[in-house]
C-alpha positions in Angstrom: 45.7 -126.8 -25.4 45.2 -123.1 -24.6 43.7 -120.9 -27.3 45.4 -117.5 -27.7 43.5 -114.5 -29.1 45.7 -113.3 -31.9 43.1 -111.0 -33.6 44.9 -107.8 -33.0 48.2 -109.2 -34.4 46.4 -110.5 -37.5 44.8 -107.2 -38.4 48.0 -105.3 -37.5 50.1 -107.5 -39.8 47.5 -107.1 -42.6 47.7 -103.3 -42.2 51.5 -103.6 -42.5 51.3 -105.8 -45.6 48.9 -103.3 -47.3 51.0 -100.3 -46.3 54.2 -101.9 -47.7 52.6 -102.9 -51.0 51.6 -101.1 -54.2 47.9 -101.3 -54.8 46.9 -101.8 -58.4 43.3 -101.3 -59.5 42.7 -104.0 -62.2 38.9 -103.6 -62.5 37.4 -100.3 -61.7 33.9 -100.0 -60.2 31.3 -100.6 -63.0 33.6 -102.7 -65.2 32.6 -106.1 -66.5 34.3 -109.3 -65.5 36.3 -110.6 -68.6 35.0 -114.2 -68.5 31.6 -113.6 -66.8 30.2 -110.4 -68.4 27.0 -110.6 -66.3 29.2 -109.7 -63.3 29.6 -105.9 -63.0 32.1 -104.9 -60.3 30.3 -103.0 -57.6 33.5 -101.5 -56.2 37.1 -101.1 -57.4 38.9 -104.4 -57.5 42.6 -105.0 -57.7 45.6 -106.6 -56.0 48.7 -105.9 -53.9 51.6 -106.0 -56.2 54.4 -108.5 -55.5 52.4 -110.6 -52.9 51.2 -114.2 -53.1 47.7 -115.6 -52.5 46.5 -119.2 -52.4 45.9 -119.2 -56.1 49.5 -118.3 -56.8 48.6 -114.8 -57.9 48.9 -111.5 -56.1 46.5 -110.9 -53.1 43.2 -109.6 -54.2 41.7 -106.4 -52.8 38.3 -104.8 -52.8 38.3 -101.0 -52.2 35.2 -99.5 -50.6 33.8 -96.0 -50.3 35.1 -95.1 -46.8 37.7 -92.3 -46.8 40.0 -94.4 -44.6 41.4 -97.2 -46.7 42.3 -99.4 -43.8 41.6 -103.2 -43.7 38.0 -103.5 -42.6 37.4 -107.2 -43.4 38.7 -110.3 -45.1 36.9 -112.8 -47.3 38.1 -116.4 -47.0 36.9 -118.4 -49.9 37.1 -121.8 -51.5 36.5 -122.5 -55.2 35.8 -126.1 -56.1 36.1 -125.5 -59.8 39.6 -124.0 -59.5 40.3 -126.3 -56.6 41.8 -123.6 -54.5 41.4 -121.3 -51.5 42.3 -117.7 -51.0 41.6 -114.5 -49.1 40.5 -111.2 -50.4 41.3 -108.1 -48.4 38.5 -105.4 -48.0 39.8 -101.9 -47.7 37.5 -99.1 -46.4 34.3 -101.1 -47.0 31.1 -100.4 -45.3 28.9 -103.2 -43.9 26.7 -103.1 -46.9 29.6 -103.1 -49.3 31.1 -106.1 -47.5 27.8 -108.0 -47.8 27.6 -107.3 -51.6 31.2 -108.6 -52.0 30.5 -111.7 -49.9 27.4 -112.5 -52.0 29.7 -112.3 -55.2 32.0 -114.9 -53.6 29.1 -117.2 -52.7 28.0 -118.2 -56.2 28.5 -121.2 -58.4 31.4 -123.4 -57.3 32.5 -120.8 -54.7 31.8 -120.5 -51.0 33.1 -117.8 -48.7 33.0 -116.4 -45.2 33.5 -112.8 -44.1 35.8 -111.9 -41.2 35.0 -108.4 -40.0 37.4 -106.3 -38.0 36.0 -105.1 -34.8 
């Protein structure tokens, strides 16, 4: 079977999804997680309204400090406690911000990888 490089199409479609969605900030930078108060959100965290992720909720989004709020990366994670998988879209995140977010999603029963847009 021949492998086809679909990376451009993947990122382009994510851009389209983000552009066509209302972004809602649920937890501003510096706020505490409602169930895990030791987790302080290092960046704004929210979701794309009227979308669906692997957990049945809206697609989660981290918003970084870059002025351009384009899709810079995606976190793909698995949570054994919840018994689910899902993605988190990173918008306008620097390399350092992406690393901090990845570390958050690699704790406890969670494990994640970071796909960075080239």
